[in-house]
N, C-alpha and C positions, 0 to 999 in steps of 0.2 A: 692661911695662905692669902685671904682677902687683905689682910692688914699689911701683907709684903708689897701688894699693889696700890694701897690707898694713896691717892694724891701723887702717884708716880707719873713721870711725862708720858709712859705708854698709855696709861688710862685716861689722862687727860686728853690725849690726842685722839681718843674715840669720838669725842665731842667735835673735833675738826672733820673726822671721817665721816660722821653721821651727816653734818651740815653740807660738806663740800660736794657730795654725790649728787644730791638733787640740785644744789646750787649751780654746779657746773653744767649740768644737763640744761637748767634754766638759762644761764648766761650764754652759751653755746649756741642754744638753738631756737630760743623764743624769737629772735628777730626773724630769723630764717622761717620760723613756721608761720608767723603772722605776715611778714611783708612777701616772702618768696613763695609759699605754699597757700597761703590763704588769700594773698592779694591786697593786703592792708598797705595804704601809700605810705611812704616813709616821712610824709609831712604829718600825718596823723599819728604814726608811731612816735615822732619826735615830741610832739603835742603832749602824748600821754607821759612821757619821761619826764616833761618839763612839770606837769602838774604834779607827778608824784614827788619830784624834787622839793617843792614848796611844801606839800605834806610831810615830808621827810624833815625838813628844817623845823618844824614844830614839834613831831613826836620823839625823835631819836635823842636829843638832848633831856628831854623831860623823862623818858624811860631810864637814861643814866642815872638822874637825880633822884628818882623814885627807888631805884634799885639800892643805891648807895644808903638811902635812909630806911630801907627795910629791915625789919627786926622779927626773925623767927626762930624757933629752934631749930629749923632744918638749914638757916643760913639766910643770907640776903640774896643770893644769886640763884641758887637751886630751886626755889619755889616757882620762880618766874619762868625759868627754862621748862620745868616739868609741867606748867599750866599752858605754856604755848605749843607743847608737842602736838596735841589734835588739831589745833588751829593752822598750825603749819601743814600738815597733812592736807587738810581739806582746801586750803587755799592753793597750794602747789598743784593739786589735781585740777582746780579750777581753771587755772591758767591755760593748760593744756587740753581742756574739754569744752570748747564753745559750742552752742547750738548750732545745729545744721542750717543752712539756709539763710543767715544772717546778711542784711545788707552790709556795706562798707561802713555806716554811721553805726549800725547794730554791733558790728564786729568791733569797731572801735570802742564803743561804750562798755562792751563784755571786757575787752584787754584792759582798759582803764581801771575798771572796778577790780578786777581780777589782779592787777599790777599793785595797786594801792593796798588791798588787803594782804597780799602774799608778802611784800616788802616791809609792811608794818610789823607783821608776825616775824618775819625773818630778823628784823632789827631787834625786837625783844630778846631773842636768842643770842645774836651775835653780840650784842652790849653786854649781855651777862655773861656769857662764855668769855669774851675778851678780858672782862674786869677781873676773872678768876686767876689770869696770868702771873701779874706782878705780884699777887697777893699769894699764890702758891709756891712760886719760885724766886728765891732771893740771890741776889748776886749775879754777875755776868756770866760767870762759867756755867752755873747751874740753868741759868736762862738760855745761854747758847745751846746747851744740850737738849733742853725741853723744846726750844723752838726748832732743832734740826729734827728731833723726833717728831713733832707736830706737823713739821713741813713734809715729812717722809710720808706720814699718813696722808696728807693733803695731796701729794702727788699720786699716790694710790686712788684717792677719790677723783682728781682731776682723770686720771687715766679711764677709770670706770665711766664717770659722768660723759666725758667727751668721746672716747671709743665705743664704748657699749651701746650708748644711746641710739646712734643711727640704727645699729642691728636691732635694737628692740622696737623702735617706732616703725621700722620696716617690716618687721614681724607681726607686730600686735597693734600698730597705731599709737599715736601720741597719747591719748587719754589712759590706755591701759600701761604704757610706760610710765606715765605719771604716778599710778596706782603702785606699781612694783616699787618704784624708788621711795614713795611716801612710807610704806611698809619696812623697807630697810632701814630708812631714817629713823624710825621710831625704836627699832630694836637696838641699834647703835647708840642711839642718845640715851636710852634706859640703862645700859652698859656703862656709858659715862657718868651717869648720875649717880649710880650705885657704888661707884669706887672714887668719888670726889667728896671730900669734907672740907668746908672751909674754916678759916681762921676765926676762932670765936672772939679773940681778942681785938680783931680788926672792927667788928662790928661794935664793940664797947667804945671805940674811940669817938670823941665829940663830932658832929657833922656841922658843916657851915649851913646857913640859911640859903634860900633859893638865890637871892641876888648876889649874895656875897660869895657863893660857891661858883657862879658862872662868872663873876667879875674876876676872881683869882685865875679862874681858867684861862680866860681871854687876854688877861695881863701876862700870861707866860709866852713871852715873845719865842721862845727856842721851840717850845711845843708847836705853836701856830706855824713857824716856818718850816719845820720838820715834817709837819702833815700836809702843808700846801705842797711841798716838794714830792711827798708820796702820792699826792693826789694824781699829779701828771702821770706818775708812773702807773698807779693803779688803773688809769684810763687805758693804758697800754695793755694790761692785762685783760680787761673787758674787751677792748677792741680787737685783739688777736683772736680770743676764745670766740667772739660772735661772727668775725670775718672769715674764719677758717673755712666754714661750710661753702660760702659764696667764692673763696679763693680756689677751692678745690673744683668748683664748678665751673667758674668763668675763666679762671687763669690757668689751671693744671689741666683743666678739660678732663677730669677723671670722673669715672662712674659714682653715683651717690654711696654705693655699698664700699666703695674704697676710701671713704672717710674715716671709717674705724681703722684702718691700716696707718693713715697718714697721722691721725691724732694719737694713736697707740704709739707710734714710733717716737713722737714728739716727747710725751710724758713719760715714757719708759726711760728715756735718756736722762731725764730730770733727776730720778731717784738717787743714782750714785754721785750725781754733782751736788746733791743737797749735803752729802758728806764732805765734798771737797769745801765748800762754803762754810760748815762748821769748823773745819780746820783753819781756814782762813781768819774767820772772826775771833778764834781764840787767840790767834798770835799777832792781831792787829788791834789798834784802837777802834772800839766798835763804830764811831762816827765815820772813821776813813774806812773802814770796811764796807759800810753802807754806801758810802760815796762810790766806792770802787765797783759794787753790784751795779749801781745805775749805769755807770760807763760801759760796764760789760754788756749790759742789756741793751745799750744804745747801739753798739757795735753788731750786737747778735741779730738785730731785725733787718739789717742791709741785704744779706744773701736771698731773703724772700722775695725781693724784687726779682730777681734772676730764675726763679722757679719756673719750669715748663711743663713738667710732667710728674708723676708720683714718686720718681726716684729722686729727682732734684728737689722737689717739696719735701721730703723727708730729711734729706741731707740739710737743707736750711733750716728745717725745724729743729732739728738736734742741735744745732748751733745756737738758735733761740734759747733752748733748754738751760745753757749754761748761764746766761745773764737772768733768766726767770728764776733759776734756783738760788742765786744770789739775792734777789729782789724777795724772795719767799722766806729766807731765813734771817736776814740782818735787822729789819726795821723793828722786830719784837724786842730786840736787846736794847736798842737805844730808846725806844718807848718806855720801857722798865725803868731805866736809869731816870729820865724826866719825871716820871711818877713818883719815884723815890725821893727825887729832891723836893718835890712839891709837899710830900708828906713832911718831910723835915722842917719844911718852911711853915706849914699851916697847923701840923698837929692832927691831921685826920685823913684817912685813907679815902681818895674819892677816885678809885678806879672806874666806877661806873660813869662818871661825868666825863672823865678824861677819854674813856672808850667811846661813849656816844659822841662827843664831840669832835674826835678824831675821826669816828667813822662817818658822821656827816660831811667834813671836810674832803675826806678821800672819796666817799661815795658820789659827791658831787662829779666825780669822774664819769658817773653815767651819763651826765647831761652834756658833758664835753664830748664824749664818745657819740652820743646821738646826733649832736649838731655836726660833727666832723662827718658821719655817715650821710647827713641831710645835703652839706654843703657840696661834697665830693660827688654825691649822686646828682644834685643839680648841675654841676659842671659837665658830667659826662653823660647826662639824660638818662640816668637809672631811676626809674620810680617803684618798680615793684617786679615780682617773677612774672606777672601778665605783660609788663612793658619794661624790658631790660635796657632799652634804648641802643644806639648804635655802637657803643664801644664799652661793655659792661667789664671786659678785660683790665682796661685801663682804672676803671672805677676801683677795683679791687686790690690791684696792685698799690695803687696809693694809699689806699685804706690800710693795708697790711704791711706796708714797708715805710713809705716817706712819713705819713702822719705820724706813727708811732716813734719813729727817730726823732722828728722835731720835737715831739712832747718830752721825749726822755732827755734832751738837750736842755730843755727849759727846767726840767727836775734838777738836772746836775748843777745848773747854774744857781738855782734857789737853794740847794744843799749847802753851798759853800758859804752860807750865812749862818749855819748851825755850829754852835759852840757850846761844848760841854767839857769842862775841867775835870780831871780824874781827881778822886777824893779818897779812895781806899784801895788797897791791895786786891780787894774782892771786885773791884771794878775795872780791873785790868786784864 
């Protein structure tokens, strides 16, 4: 029975479920927790994100390179993920467990250290998990299926991480909420590891040296343009997730307890829409399908500007779900093609480096998001929950609708420069 599920899309997707539950809780509520609940100024919060990005620029590509060159009887990626599990649990709990009575500088210091440690460990897991995708699933059709299953699990995780989190922290506090999610993460990640076996032949292929590996990666113009386009769209993912609690409070003016209803309605709608995008990507050229998803995403954020109540917020959020579902499904297929073409050219499988460099480019979205928060906050006078300024409603209307729309327009324009020629029937 176990052999039946070994390396199946369903079992691979358990890794996504494991990571995205705590990751979504983090991305949706860490800014809200530190800025609005604990009173950390958005200037200090932005500084912490900037310092992290510099650190991330060093560690993420190196983690990918070391992963590619790892050789054990258990594979290249699995040992890294297994070793990172307890560290991820500890650092995630640390983010949501600052000591009581800290000054603002003390709170900033705790936040910065917790953020750097948490995101470094998360990088180890994401790089190695993502590197397995093009290795385990060959060809566009299988990748489209695996991506759709994976994103279906991701939506379930988003639903849990976004809508259940307000219920949990309201009932037991942020620290206990983090402990619960850390335990859930460990159980699901171990299920994933037990049912994934790496391709032994891939690890036997020759590996390029450090300089040559990175030189070949950064010479890949298509890869770089593809990820730059994705970075702007990824900014929107993070911005929407982190702004929804503020949007609910200051724009929709609904009680905090109703955040779960709002978030739940949005993410439930995405689940069937993932199936729609799976059908679309199978019928279209993958690059065109990816561009279409970016255009749909851009149009879908416009109605958020007009939200005034829980009901109108839900309706606008459901429309966002269509664009979000497309962006969740389509990039993995295009990325897999790019990595395959590189393997044909260099004779080595370098999923780790490609995943790491891709992650660094797209995760720069965190800085874009933080800077957008800072600039719009300064324009409208929002500093923190203790000092929201004269017009917090406009602050978060712009941050959840106008800014995302502009970022997605940039993403669409950049995507027009991505060119991939079809090479086989399996890639159609």
